[in-house]
Structures are given as structure tokens and as C-alpha cells.
All heavy atoms as TSV, in Angstrom:
chain	resi	resn	atom	element	x	y	z
A	1	MET	N	N	-44.006	-1.416	6.874
A	1	MET	CA	C	-43.270	-0.387	6.162
A	1	MET	C	C	-43.808	-0.301	4.733
A	1	MET	O	O	-43.960	-1.295	4.067
A	1	MET	CB	C	-41.788	-0.744	6.156
A	1	MET	CG	C	-40.924	0.262	5.497
A	1	MET	SD	S	-39.204	-0.218	5.715
A	1	MET	CE	C	-38.495	0.681	4.401
A	2	ARG	N	N	-44.073	0.900	4.297
A	2	ARG	CA	C	-44.608	1.070	2.949
A	2	ARG	C	C	-43.471	1.152	1.926
A	2	ARG	O	O	-42.368	1.598	2.232
A	2	ARG	CB	C	-45.470	2.323	2.878
A	2	ARG	CG	C	-44.721	3.601	3.103
A	2	ARG	CD	C	-45.673	4.795	3.068
A	2	ARG	NE	N	-45.015	5.986	3.511
A	2	ARG	CZ	C	-44.239	6.763	2.761
A	2	ARG	NH1	N	-44.016	6.457	1.516
A	2	ARG	NH2	N	-43.686	7.850	3.247
A	3	ALA	N	N	-43.762	0.711	0.731
A	3	ALA	CA	C	-42.779	0.783	-0.343
A	3	ALA	C	C	-42.653	2.221	-0.818
A	3	ALA	O	O	-43.645	2.946	-0.904
A	3	ALA	CB	C	-43.200	-0.123	-1.492
A	4	LEU	N	N	-41.455	2.625	-1.109
A	4	LEU	CA	C	-41.202	3.977	-1.605
A	4	LEU	C	C	-41.065	3.932	-3.123
A	4	LEU	O	O	-40.548	2.962	-3.681
A	4	LEU	CB	C	-39.930	4.539	-0.963
A	4	LEU	CG	C	-40.016	4.698	0.561
A	4	LEU	CD1	C	-38.656	5.001	1.151
A	4	LEU	CD2	C	-40.997	5.801	0.911
A	5	PRO	N	N	-41.499	4.978	-3.816
A	5	PRO	CA	C	-41.466	4.979	-5.279
A	5	PRO	C	C	-40.058	5.185	-5.833
A	5	PRO	O	O	-39.161	5.689	-5.149
A	5	PRO	CB	C	-42.369	6.167	-5.649
A	5	PRO	CG	C	-42.267	7.089	-4.476
A	5	PRO	CD	C	-42.108	6.200	-3.273
A	6	ASP	N	N	-39.876	4.782	-7.073
A	6	ASP	CA	C	-38.576	4.949	-7.729
A	6	ASP	C	C	-38.097	6.399	-7.686
A	6	ASP	O	O	-36.903	6.644	-7.531
A	6	ASP	CB	C	-38.649	4.488	-9.188
A	6	ASP	CG	C	-38.589	2.977	-9.325
A	6	ASP	OD1	O	-38.308	2.284	-8.323
A	6	ASP	OD2	O	-38.820	2.484	-10.443
A	7	ASN	N	N	-39.011	7.363	-7.826
A	7	ASN	CA	C	-38.599	8.772	-7.797
A	7	ASN	C	C	-37.893	9.134	-6.496
A	7	ASN	O	O	-36.982	9.953	-6.488
A	7	ASN	CB	C	-39.796	9.697	-8.010
A	7	ASN	CG	C	-40.245	9.733	-9.443
A	7	ASN	OD1	O	-39.508	9.344	-10.348
A	7	ASN	ND2	N	-41.461	10.180	-9.669
A	8	PHE	N	N	-38.324	8.534	-5.390
A	8	PHE	CA	C	-37.681	8.771	-4.105
A	8	PHE	C	C	-36.230	8.308	-4.162
A	8	PHE	O	O	-35.311	9.026	-3.767
A	8	PHE	CB	C	-38.430	8.041	-2.986
A	8	PHE	CG	C	-37.756	8.171	-1.656
A	8	PHE	CD1	C	-37.970	9.293	-0.874
A	8	PHE	CD2	C	-36.904	7.185	-1.194
A	8	PHE	CE1	C	-37.327	9.426	0.351
A	8	PHE	CE2	C	-36.276	7.303	0.027
A	8	PHE	CZ	C	-36.484	8.431	0.802
A	9	TYR	N	N	-35.997	7.093	-4.662
A	9	TYR	CA	C	-34.637	6.557	-4.731
A	9	TYR	C	C	-33.779	7.318	-5.736
A	9	TYR	O	O	-32.582	7.482	-5.541
A	9	TYR	CB	C	-34.672	5.062	-5.038
A	9	TYR	CG	C	-35.282	4.283	-3.891
A	9	TYR	CD1	C	-36.537	3.707	-4.002
A	9	TYR	CD2	C	-34.613	4.165	-2.678
A	9	TYR	CE1	C	-37.106	3.023	-2.940
A	9	TYR	CE2	C	-35.174	3.486	-1.612
A	9	TYR	CZ	C	-36.419	2.915	-1.750
A	9	TYR	OH	O	-36.986	2.248	-0.694
A	10	ARG	N	N	-34.389	7.816	-6.811
A	10	ARG	CA	C	-33.639	8.659	-7.752
A	10	ARG	C	C	-33.177	9.950	-7.062
A	10	ARG	O	O	-32.056	10.402	-7.258
A	10	ARG	CB	C	-34.507	9.015	-8.961
A	10	ARG	CG	C	-34.596	7.931	-9.973
A	10	ARG	CD	C	-35.287	8.434	-11.254
A	10	ARG	NE	N	-35.590	7.319	-12.105
A	10	ARG	CZ	C	-36.771	6.745	-12.208
A	10	ARG	NH1	N	-37.815	7.200	-11.538
A	10	ARG	NH2	N	-36.956	5.721	-13.011
A	11	GLU	N	N	-34.053	10.533	-6.246
A	11	GLU	CA	C	-33.694	11.755	-5.522
A	11	GLU	C	C	-32.541	11.488	-4.557
A	11	GLU	O	O	-31.589	12.275	-4.482
A	11	GLU	CB	C	-34.902	12.282	-4.747
A	11	GLU	CG	C	-34.583	13.505	-3.915
A	11	GLU	CD	C	-35.715	13.908	-2.982
A	11	GLU	OE1	O	-36.886	13.621	-3.284
A	11	GLU	OE2	O	-35.407	14.503	-1.948
A	12	ILE	N	N	-32.613	10.393	-3.828
A	12	ILE	CA	C	-31.527	10.027	-2.906
A	12	ILE	C	C	-30.239	9.824	-3.692
A	12	ILE	O	O	-29.174	10.323	-3.312
A	12	ILE	CB	C	-31.896	8.761	-2.099
A	12	ILE	CG1	C	-33.082	9.030	-1.168
A	12	ILE	CG2	C	-30.687	8.237	-1.318
A	12	ILE	CD1	C	-32.837	10.080	-0.099
A	13	ALA	N	N	-30.318	9.129	-4.803
A	13	ALA	CA	C	-29.129	8.893	-5.635
A	13	ALA	C	C	-28.518	10.211	-6.100
A	13	ALA	O	O	-27.298	10.392	-6.051
A	13	ALA	CB	C	-29.492	8.019	-6.840
A	14	ASP	N	N	-29.350	11.145	-6.531
A	14	ASP	CA	C	-28.850	12.447	-6.980
A	14	ASP	C	C	-28.162	13.200	-5.848
A	14	ASP	O	O	-27.165	13.890	-6.057
A	14	ASP	CB	C	-29.986	13.303	-7.546
A	14	ASP	CG	C	-30.493	12.787	-8.877
A	14	ASP	OD1	O	-29.785	11.980	-9.530
A	14	ASP	OD2	O	-31.613	13.176	-9.262
A	15	ARG	N	N	-28.693	13.073	-4.633
A	15	ARG	CA	C	-28.114	13.770	-3.476
A	15	ARG	C	C	-26.756	13.214	-3.067
A	15	ARG	O	O	-25.901	13.949	-2.593
A	15	ARG	CB	C	-29.048	13.669	-2.272
A	15	ARG	CG	C	-30.342	14.419	-2.374
A	15	ARG	CD	C	-30.205	15.899	-2.101
A	15	ARG	NE	N	-29.452	16.251	-0.919
A	15	ARG	CZ	C	-29.912	16.281	0.328
A	15	ARG	NH1	N	-31.156	15.972	0.573
A	15	ARG	NH2	N	-29.128	16.635	1.310
A	16	VAL	N	N	-26.563	11.907	-3.213
A	16	VAL	CA	C	-25.339	11.291	-2.687
A	16	VAL	C	C	-24.241	11.119	-3.730
A	16	VAL	O	O	-23.091	10.921	-3.380
A	16	VAL	CB	C	-25.630	9.922	-2.023
A	16	VAL	CG1	C	-26.676	10.063	-0.952
A	16	VAL	CG2	C	-26.026	8.875	-3.025
A	17	ARG	N	N	-24.588	11.195	-4.983
A	17	ARG	CA	C	-23.609	10.957	-6.045
A	17	ARG	C	C	-22.428	11.914	-5.908
A	17	ARG	O	O	-22.601	13.121	-5.823
A	17	ARG	CB	C	-24.278	11.124	-7.407
A	17	ARG	CG	C	-23.449	10.599	-8.550
A	17	ARG	CD	C	-24.221	10.578	-9.851
A	17	ARG	NE	N	-25.146	9.430	-9.871
A	17	ARG	CZ	C	-26.457	9.527	-9.854
A	17	ARG	NH1	N	-27.036	10.705	-9.837
A	17	ARG	NH2	N	-27.218	8.459	-9.886
A	18	GLY	N	N	-21.244	11.339	-5.829
A	18	GLY	CA	C	-20.028	12.150	-5.756
A	18	GLY	C	C	-19.684	12.652	-4.369
A	18	GLY	O	O	-18.699	13.346	-4.186
A	19	LYS	N	N	-20.468	12.315	-3.379
A	19	LYS	CA	C	-20.191	12.750	-2.012
A	19	LYS	C	C	-19.766	11.548	-1.181
A	19	LYS	O	O	-20.191	10.435	-1.426
A	19	LYS	CB	C	-21.432	13.371	-1.371
A	19	LYS	CG	C	-21.882	14.643	-2.017
A	19	LYS	CD	C	-23.073	15.198	-1.274
A	19	LYS	CE	C	-23.544	16.496	-1.902
A	19	LYS	NZ	N	-24.701	17.036	-1.198
A	20	SER	N	N	-18.962	11.797	-0.165
A	20	SER	CA	C	-18.550	10.696	0.694
A	20	SER	C	C	-19.204	10.753	2.069
A	20	SER	O	O	-19.353	9.740	2.727
A	20	SER	CB	C	-17.029	10.685	0.844
A	20	SER	OG	O	-16.599	11.899	1.430
A	21	ASP	N	N	-19.608	11.936	2.518
A	21	ASP	CA	C	-20.168	12.062	3.858
A	21	ASP	C	C	-21.533	12.739	3.765
A	21	ASP	O	O	-21.664	13.923	4.001
A	21	ASP	CB	C	-19.225	12.857	4.753
A	21	ASP	CG	C	-19.675	12.865	6.199
A	21	ASP	OD1	O	-20.405	11.933	6.586
A	21	ASP	OD2	O	-19.322	13.795	6.922
A	22	PHE	N	N	-22.532	11.973	3.424
A	22	PHE	CA	C	-23.856	12.530	3.170
A	22	PHE	C	C	-24.924	11.959	4.094
A	22	PHE	O	O	-25.970	12.553	4.262
A	22	PHE	CB	C	-24.273	12.224	1.737
A	22	PHE	CG	C	-24.195	10.754	1.422
A	22	PHE	CD1	C	-25.228	9.912	1.760
A	22	PHE	CD2	C	-23.076	10.228	0.817
A	22	PHE	CE1	C	-25.140	8.553	1.502
A	22	PHE	CE2	C	-22.976	8.872	0.550
A	22	PHE	CZ	C	-24.014	8.038	0.895
A	23	ARG	N	N	-24.669	10.822	4.685
A	23	ARG	CA	C	-25.712	10.119	5.443
A	23	ARG	C	C	-26.255	10.945	6.607
A	23	ARG	O	O	-27.458	11.038	6.786
A	23	ARG	CB	C	-25.197	8.767	5.919
A	23	ARG	CG	C	-25.053	7.782	4.783
A	23	ARG	CD	C	-24.383	6.498	5.234
A	23	ARG	NE	N	-24.288	5.539	4.157
A	23	ARG	CZ	C	-23.322	5.507	3.262
A	23	ARG	NH1	N	-22.353	6.387	3.311
A	23	ARG	NH2	N	-23.311	4.603	2.313
A	24	ALA	N	N	-25.374	11.524	7.405
A	24	ALA	CA	C	-25.820	12.295	8.573
A	24	ALA	C	C	-26.641	13.514	8.142
A	24	ALA	O	O	-27.648	13.844	8.767
A	24	ALA	CB	C	-24.625	12.724	9.410
A	25	GLU	N	N	-26.211	14.164	7.072
A	25	GLU	CA	C	-26.927	15.348	6.576
A	25	GLU	C	C	-28.345	14.994	6.143
A	25	GLU	O	O	-29.313	15.640	6.533
A	25	GLU	CB	C	-26.146	15.940	5.405
A	25	GLU	CG	C	-26.797	17.135	4.763
A	25	GLU	CD	C	-26.011	17.626	3.546
A	25	GLU	OE1	O	-24.767	17.545	3.549
A	25	GLU	OE2	O	-26.674	18.075	2.596
A	26	ILE	N	N	-28.484	13.943	5.337
A	26	ILE	CA	C	-29.803	13.538	4.857
A	26	ILE	C	C	-30.661	13.036	6.019
A	26	ILE	O	O	-31.851	13.333	6.094
A	26	ILE	CB	C	-29.681	12.477	3.749
A	26	ILE	CG1	C	-29.016	13.106	2.504
A	26	ILE	CG2	C	-31.044	11.893	3.389
A	26	ILE	CD1	C	-28.694	12.118	1.412
A	27	ALA	N	N	-30.052	12.281	6.930
A	27	ALA	CA	C	-30.795	11.772	8.088
A	27	ALA	C	C	-31.384	12.911	8.909
A	27	ALA	O	O	-32.555	12.866	9.305
A	27	ALA	CB	C	-29.883	10.895	8.948
A	28	ALA	N	N	-30.587	13.944	9.153
A	28	ALA	CA	C	-31.065	15.087	9.932
A	28	ALA	C	C	-32.198	15.813	9.200
A	28	ALA	O	O	-33.199	16.197	9.816
A	28	ALA	CB	C	-29.919	16.050	10.218
A	29	GLU	N	N	-32.045	15.991	7.898
A	29	GLU	CA	C	-33.074	16.676	7.110
A	29	GLU	C	C	-34.399	15.920	7.113
A	29	GLU	O	O	-35.465	16.518	7.152
A	29	GLU	CB	C	-32.616	16.836	5.664
A	29	GLU	CG	C	-31.515	17.830	5.472
A	29	GLU	CD	C	-30.976	17.819	4.048
A	29	GLU	OE1	O	-31.534	17.099	3.186
A	29	GLU	OE2	O	-29.985	18.525	3.807
A	30	ARG	N	N	-34.311	14.596	7.043
A	30	ARG	CA	C	-35.511	13.768	6.908
A	30	ARG	C	C	-36.047	13.253	8.245
A	30	ARG	O	O	-37.084	12.611	8.286
A	30	ARG	CB	C	-35.203	12.576	6.004
A	30	ARG	CG	C	-34.744	12.985	4.619
A	30	ARG	CD	C	-35.809	12.730	3.653
A	30	ARG	NE	N	-35.400	13.107	2.311
A	30	ARG	CZ	C	-36.214	13.071	1.303
A	30	ARG	NH1	N	-37.444	12.667	1.477
A	30	ARG	NH2	N	-35.818	13.440	0.112
A	31	GLY	N	N	-35.281	13.464	9.319
A	31	GLY	CA	C	-35.726	13.000	10.631
A	31	GLY	C	C	-35.692	11.490	10.776
A	31	GLY	O	O	-36.563	10.900	11.403
A	32	VAL	N	N	-34.685	10.867	10.154
A	32	VAL	CA	C	-34.527	9.411	10.224
A	32	VAL	C	C	-33.123	9.090	10.696
A	32	VAL	O	O	-32.269	9.971	10.816
A	32	VAL	CB	C	-34.794	8.750	8.851
A	32	VAL	CG1	C	-36.223	8.998	8.393
A	32	VAL	CG2	C	-33.801	9.233	7.798
A	33	SER	N	N	-32.857	7.816	10.928
A	33	SER	CA	C	-31.524	7.411	11.362
A	33	SER	C	C	-30.571	7.302	10.172
A	33	SER	O	O	-30.999	7.188	9.016
A	33	SER	CB	C	-31.585	6.061	12.081
A	33	SER	OG	O	-31.839	5.025	11.150
A	34	VAL	N	N	-29.289	7.309	10.483
A	34	VAL	CA	C	-28.259	7.129	9.454
A	34	VAL	C	C	-28.393	5.737	8.830
A	34	VAL	O	O	-28.175	5.569	7.625
A	34	VAL	CB	C	-26.854	7.336	10.063
A	34	VAL	CG1	C	-25.757	6.966	9.092
A	34	VAL	CG2	C	-26.689	8.782	10.526
A	35	VAL	N	N	-28.792	4.755	9.617
A	35	VAL	CA	C	-29.001	3.398	9.097
A	35	VAL	C	C	-30.098	3.407	8.037
A	35	VAL	O	O	-29.965	2.754	6.994
A	35	VAL	CB	C	-29.330	2.417	10.244
A	35	VAL	CG1	C	-29.744	1.058	9.709
A	35	VAL	CG2	C	-28.150	2.290	11.185
A	36	THR	N	N	-31.162	4.154	8.269
A	36	THR	CA	C	-32.240	4.251	7.291
A	36	THR	C	C	-31.728	4.845	5.984
A	36	THR	O	O	-32.019	4.334	4.897
A	36	THR	CB	C	-33.408	5.092	7.842
A	36	THR	OG1	O	-33.953	4.407	8.971
A	36	THR	CG2	C	-34.494	5.313	6.799
A	37	VAL	N	N	-30.925	5.895	6.072
A	37	VAL	CA	C	-30.356	6.499	4.858
A	37	VAL	C	C	-29.472	5.481	4.143
A	37	VAL	O	O	-29.523	5.359	2.913
A	37	VAL	CB	C	-29.580	7.789	5.188
A	37	VAL	CG1	C	-28.898	8.338	3.942
A	37	VAL	CG2	C	-30.517	8.832	5.786
A	38	SER	N	N	-28.676	4.737	4.881
A	38	SER	CA	C	-27.829	3.708	4.268
A	38	SER	C	C	-28.680	2.671	3.537
A	38	SER	O	O	-28.314	2.218	2.446
A	38	SER	CB	C	-26.967	3.025	5.331
A	38	SER	OG	O	-26.051	3.938	5.870
A	39	ASN	N	N	-29.810	2.310	4.124
A	39	ASN	CA	C	-30.709	1.361	3.459
A	39	ASN	C	C	-31.276	1.956	2.172
A	39	ASN	O	O	-31.410	1.259	1.166
A	39	ASN	CB	C	-31.845	0.951	4.395
A	39	ASN	CG	C	-31.375	0.041	5.499
A	39	ASN	OD1	O	-30.374	-0.670	5.364
A	39	ASN	ND2	N	-32.088	0.051	6.609
A	40	TRP	N	N	-31.632	3.239	2.209
A	40	TRP	CA	C	-32.131	3.901	0.997
A	40	TRP	C	C	-31.078	3.882	-0.096
A	40	TRP	O	O	-31.388	3.640	-1.264
A	40	TRP	CB	C	-32.534	5.335	1.295
A	40	TRP	CG	C	-33.715	5.505	2.182
A	40	TRP	CD1	C	-34.657	4.571	2.506
A	40	TRP	CD2	C	-34.092	6.702	2.856
A	40	TRP	NE1	N	-35.596	5.112	3.344
A	40	TRP	CE2	C	-35.276	6.425	3.577
A	40	TRP	CE3	C	-33.542	7.968	2.929
A	40	TRP	CZ2	C	-35.912	7.380	4.349
A	40	TRP	CZ3	C	-34.188	8.922	3.702
A	40	TRP	CH2	C	-35.359	8.633	4.407
A	41	VAL	N	N	-29.839	4.152	0.265
A	41	VAL	CA	C	-28.747	4.153	-0.716
A	41	VAL	C	C	-28.569	2.751	-1.290
A	41	VAL	O	O	-28.406	2.575	-2.502
A	41	VAL	CB	C	-27.439	4.681	-0.085
A	41	VAL	CG1	C	-26.255	4.467	-1.017
A	41	VAL	CG2	C	-27.592	6.155	0.271
A	42	ARG	N	N	-28.618	1.735	-0.434
A	42	ARG	CA	C	-28.494	0.357	-0.908
A	42	ARG	C	C	-29.608	0.038	-1.907
A	42	ARG	O	O	-29.355	-0.525	-2.979
A	42	ARG	CB	C	-28.545	-0.613	0.273
A	42	ARG	CG	C	-28.451	-2.086	-0.149
A	42	ARG	CD	C	-28.525	-3.040	1.040
A	42	ARG	NE	N	-29.596	-2.750	1.965
A	42	ARG	CZ	C	-30.881	-3.089	1.788
A	42	ARG	NH1	N	-31.261	-3.723	0.699
A	42	ARG	NH2	N	-31.794	-2.795	2.707
A	43	LYS	N	N	-30.834	0.445	-1.586
A	43	LYS	CA	C	-31.955	0.176	-2.489
A	43	LYS	C	C	-31.823	0.968	-3.792
A	43	LYS	O	O	-32.189	0.472	-4.861
A	43	LYS	CB	C	-33.273	0.474	-1.795
A	43	LYS	CG	C	-33.581	-0.551	-0.717
A	43	LYS	CD	C	-34.866	-0.230	0.007
A	43	LYS	CE	C	-35.101	-1.252	1.117
A	43	LYS	NZ	N	-36.323	-0.948	1.871
A	44	ALA	N	N	-31.301	2.181	-3.710
A	44	ALA	CA	C	-31.067	2.968	-4.933
A	44	ALA	C	C	-30.049	2.255	-5.817
A	44	ALA	O	O	-30.200	2.221	-7.043
A	44	ALA	CB	C	-30.588	4.374	-4.584
A	45	ARG	N	N	-29.006	1.677	-5.205
A	45	ARG	CA	C	-28.017	0.910	-5.976
A	45	ARG	C	C	-28.670	-0.323	-6.610
A	45	ARG	O	O	-28.426	-0.628	-7.777
A	45	ARG	CB	C	-26.863	0.467	-5.078
A	45	ARG	CG	C	-25.954	1.568	-4.654
A	45	ARG	CD	C	-24.743	1.032	-3.890
A	45	ARG	NE	N	-24.080	2.055	-3.116
A	45	ARG	CZ	C	-23.385	3.069	-3.603
A	45	ARG	NH1	N	-23.244	3.196	-4.900
A	45	ARG	NH2	N	-22.817	3.946	-2.815
A	46	GLU	N	N	-29.484	-1.043	-5.830
A	46	GLU	CA	C	-30.157	-2.242	-6.337
A	46	GLU	C	C	-31.061	-1.919	-7.526
A	46	GLU	O	O	-31.213	-2.735	-8.431
A	46	GLU	CB	C	-30.994	-2.893	-5.230
A	46	GLU	CG	C	-30.171	-3.548	-4.149
A	46	GLU	CD	C	-30.996	-4.005	-2.961
A	46	GLU	OE1	O	-32.243	-3.768	-2.938
A	46	GLU	OE2	O	-30.409	-4.602	-2.033
A	47	ARG	N	N	-31.649	-0.736	-7.531
A	47	ARG	CA	C	-32.540	-0.336	-8.621
A	47	ARG	C	C	-31.793	0.289	-9.793
A	47	ARG	O	O	-32.395	0.677	-10.782
A	47	ARG	CB	C	-33.592	0.637	-8.090
A	47	ARG	CG	C	-34.549	-0.040	-7.125
A	47	ARG	CD	C	-35.510	0.927	-6.516
A	47	ARG	NE	N	-36.334	0.262	-5.523
A	47	ARG	CZ	C	-37.605	0.522	-5.310
A	47	ARG	NH1	N	-38.211	1.453	-6.018
A	47	ARG	NH2	N	-38.271	-0.132	-4.397
A	48	GLY	N	N	-30.476	0.405	-9.672
A	48	GLY	CA	C	-29.665	0.903	-10.775
A	48	GLY	C	C	-29.541	2.411	-10.843
A	48	GLY	O	O	-29.065	2.949	-11.842
A	49	PHE	N	N	-29.941	3.132	-9.794
A	49	PHE	CA	C	-29.858	4.589	-9.794
A	49	PHE	C	C	-28.493	5.092	-9.353
A	49	PHE	O	O	-28.184	6.268	-9.543
A	49	PHE	CB	C	-30.945	5.199	-8.901
A	49	PHE	CG	C	-32.342	4.799	-9.308
A	49	PHE	CD1	C	-33.258	4.385	-8.364
A	49	PHE	CD2	C	-32.730	4.833	-10.639
A	49	PHE	CE1	C	-34.541	4.020	-8.733
A	49	PHE	CE2	C	-34.004	4.463	-11.015
A	49	PHE	CZ	C	-34.916	4.045	-10.062
A	50	LEU	N	N	-27.693	4.231	-8.744
A	50	LEU	CA	C	-26.325	4.558	-8.339
A	50	LEU	C	C	-25.402	3.438	-8.789
A	50	LEU	O	O	-25.819	2.274	-8.862
A	50	LEU	CB	C	-26.206	4.677	-6.817
A	50	LEU	CG	C	-26.692	5.955	-6.174
A	50	LEU	CD1	C	-26.708	5.791	-4.654
A	50	LEU	CD2	C	-25.810	7.114	-6.566
A	51	GLU	N	N	-24.169	3.789	-9.057
A	51	GLU	CA	C	-23.173	2.787	-9.419
A	51	GLU	C	C	-22.879	1.918	-8.191
A	51	GLU	O	O	-23.126	2.330	-7.062
A	51	GLU	CB	C	-21.896	3.459	-9.936
A	51	GLU	CG	C	-21.214	4.370	-8.942
A	51	GLU	CD	C	-21.874	5.742	-8.815
A	51	GLU	OE1	O	-22.705	6.128	-9.658
A	51	GLU	OE2	O	-21.559	6.422	-7.835
A	52	PRO	N	N	-22.348	0.712	-8.428
A	52	PRO	CA	C	-22.004	-0.145	-7.287
A	52	PRO	C	C	-21.013	0.549	-6.353
A	52	PRO	O	O	-20.201	1.369	-6.787
A	52	PRO	CB	C	-21.360	-1.371	-7.933
A	52	PRO	CG	C	-21.861	-1.365	-9.339
A	52	PRO	CD	C	-22.061	0.079	-9.706
A	53	ALA	N	N	-21.095	0.198	-5.092
A	53	ALA	CA	C	-20.179	0.771	-4.105
A	53	ALA	C	C	-18.762	0.291	-4.391
A	53	ALA	O	O	-18.552	-0.842	-4.838
A	53	ALA	CB	C	-20.597	0.363	-2.705
A	54	ARG	N	N	-17.812	1.179	-4.119
A	54	ARG	CA	C	-16.412	0.784	-4.258
A	54	ARG	C	C	-16.031	-0.098	-3.090
A	54	ARG	O	O	-16.543	0.063	-1.986
A	54	ARG	CB	C	-15.500	2.009	-4.265
A	54	ARG	CG	C	-15.734	2.906	-5.448
A	54	ARG	CD	C	-14.806	4.059	-5.413
A	54	ARG	NE	N	-14.956	4.749	-4.118
A	54	ARG	CZ	C	-14.321	5.859	-3.780
A	54	ARG	NH1	N	-13.488	6.399	-4.598
A	54	ARG	NH2	N	-14.515	6.418	-2.608
A	55	GLU	N	N	-15.105	-1.004	-3.346
A	55	GLU	CA	C	-14.608	-1.836	-2.254
A	55	GLU	C	C	-13.750	-0.984	-1.346
A	55	GLU	O	O	-13.051	-0.080	-1.802
A	55	GLU	CB	C	-13.784	-2.990	-2.806
A	55	GLU	CG	C	-14.620	-4.033	-3.503
A	55	GLU	CD	C	-13.804	-5.252	-3.872
A	55	GLU	OE1	O	-12.850	-5.570	-3.137
A	55	GLU	OE2	O	-14.125	-5.848	-4.893
A	56	ARG	N	N	-13.801	-1.283	-0.061
A	56	ARG	CA	C	-12.961	-0.573	0.898
A	56	ARG	C	C	-11.517	-1.006	0.707
A	56	ARG	O	O	-11.234	-2.176	0.552
A	56	ARG	CB	C	-13.393	-0.880	2.325
A	56	ARG	CG	C	-14.750	-0.359	2.660
A	56	ARG	CD	C	-15.081	-0.737	4.097
A	56	ARG	NE	N	-16.418	-0.375	4.429
A	56	ARG	CZ	C	-16.747	0.767	5.018
A	56	ARG	NH1	N	-15.819	1.623	5.348
A	56	ARG	NH2	N	-17.997	1.043	5.289
A	57	ARG	N	N	-10.612	-0.049	0.745
A	57	ARG	CA	C	-9.188	-0.366	0.628
A	57	ARG	C	C	-8.621	-0.829	1.957
A	57	ARG	O	O	-7.745	-1.657	2.006
A	57	ARG	CB	C	-8.418	0.858	0.151
A	57	ARG	CG	C	-8.766	1.234	-1.256
A	57	ARG	CD	C	-7.936	2.384	-1.706
A	57	ARG	NE	N	-8.352	2.783	-3.047
A	57	ARG	CZ	C	-7.946	3.848	-3.647
A	57	ARG	NH1	N	-7.107	4.671	-3.054
A	57	ARG	NH2	N	-8.356	4.136	-4.862
A	58	THR	N	N	-9.132	-0.264	3.030
A	58	THR	CA	C	-8.661	-0.607	4.361
A	58	THR	C	C	-9.758	-1.382	5.075
A	58	THR	O	O	-10.875	-0.890	5.188
A	58	THR	CB	C	-8.332	0.665	5.178
A	58	THR	OG1	O	-7.428	1.465	4.420
A	58	THR	CG2	C	-7.743	0.313	6.523
A	59	PRO	N	N	-9.439	-2.579	5.547
A	59	PRO	CA	C	-10.477	-3.336	6.254
A	59	PRO	C	C	-10.923	-2.606	7.522
A	59	PRO	O	O	-10.145	-1.924	8.162
A	59	PRO	CB	C	-9.787	-4.654	6.612
A	59	PRO	CG	C	-8.455	-4.624	5.983
A	59	PRO	CD	C	-8.191	-3.258	5.475
A	60	ILE	N	N	-12.171	-2.781	7.855
A	60	ILE	CA	C	-12.711	-2.194	9.078
A	60	ILE	C	C	-12.230	-3.037	10.254
A	60	ILE	O	O	-12.319	-4.266	10.230
A	60	ILE	CB	C	-14.248	-2.176	9.049
A	60	ILE	CG1	C	-14.738	-1.288	7.896
A	60	ILE	CG2	C	-14.829	-1.740	10.378
A	60	ILE	CD1	C	-16.223	-1.321	7.694
A	61	ALA	N	N	-11.711	-2.383	11.271
A	61	ALA	CA	C	-11.238	-3.088	12.459
A	61	ALA	C	C	-12.433	-3.630	13.229
A	61	ALA	O	O	-13.410	-2.926	13.453
A	61	ALA	CB	C	-10.421	-2.155	13.330
A	62	VAL	N	N	-12.336	-4.872	13.629
A	62	VAL	CA	C	-13.370	-5.497	14.440
A	62	VAL	C	C	-12.791	-5.686	15.824
A	62	VAL	O	O	-11.719	-6.253	15.994
A	62	VAL	CB	C	-13.801	-6.843	13.836
A	62	VAL	CG1	C	-14.816	-7.537	14.738
A	62	VAL	CG2	C	-14.345	-6.658	12.435
A	63	GLU	N	N	-13.538	-5.185	16.823
A	63	GLU	CA	C	-13.055	-5.257	18.186
A	63	GLU	C	C	-12.787	-6.708	18.579
A	63	GLU	O	O	-13.579	-7.594	18.319
A	63	GLU	CB	C	-14.090	-4.659	19.133
A	63	GLU	CG	C	-13.561	-4.455	20.527
A	63	GLU	CD	C	-14.537	-3.708	21.406
A	63	GLU	OE1	O	-15.211	-2.798	20.889
A	63	GLU	OE2	O	-14.617	-4.052	22.581
A	64	GLY	N	N	-11.618	-6.936	19.191
A	64	GLY	CA	C	-11.250	-8.259	19.646
A	64	GLY	C	C	-10.483	-9.073	18.615
A	64	GLY	O	O	-10.036	-10.174	18.896
A	65	GLU	N	N	-10.330	-8.527	17.390
A	65	GLU	CA	C	-9.554	-9.222	16.354
A	65	GLU	C	C	-8.284	-8.449	16.076
A	65	GLU	O	O	-8.271	-7.233	16.156
A	65	GLU	CB	C	-10.368	-9.361	15.072
A	65	GLU	CG	C	-11.537	-10.305	15.211
A	65	GLU	CD	C	-12.204	-10.573	13.885
A	65	GLU	OE1	O	-11.635	-10.243	12.836
A	65	GLU	OE2	O	-13.306	-11.132	13.895
A	66	PRO	N	N	-7.210	-9.171	15.749
A	66	PRO	CA	C	-5.932	-8.475	15.480
A	66	PRO	C	C	-5.962	-7.603	14.253
A	66	PRO	O	O	-6.729	-7.698	13.388
A	66	PRO	CB	C	-4.938	-9.605	15.313
A	66	PRO	CG	C	-5.716	-10.862	15.172
A	66	PRO	CD	C	-7.116	-10.581	15.621
């Protein structure tokens, strides 16, 4: 996998800032999986182009757990 330039992560950060449901849209546009977009967002956060993610208020249900 090749490294992507900072400008790429800045563009992703600009696209997702202030939106809650953006992964599927970007994935479809770029022809990649939603997981790939999530990884791009994580890397944009690590590079300081996006603010840290907010903590979830409601825990995610895990199958088989109460």
C-alpha cells in the first residue's frame, strides 16, 4: 500500500467535518470500502486535520452480551 500525501487527508477532513453520515458517500465516489474511508478519517485525525472523535453516548451492542 502506498502512502497518501497530507493534501489527501486534508481533503477527506474537509469533506467529513460537521457531517455524521459521510462514509458511504465517499466510498461510493472513490470506489473503495466504507472501512477504507474510516481508516482515512482515522489517519486524518492522527495528522491533526480533524478534531478527536467524540465518545459514543450509547454503547454499541455486542451480540451475545446483555
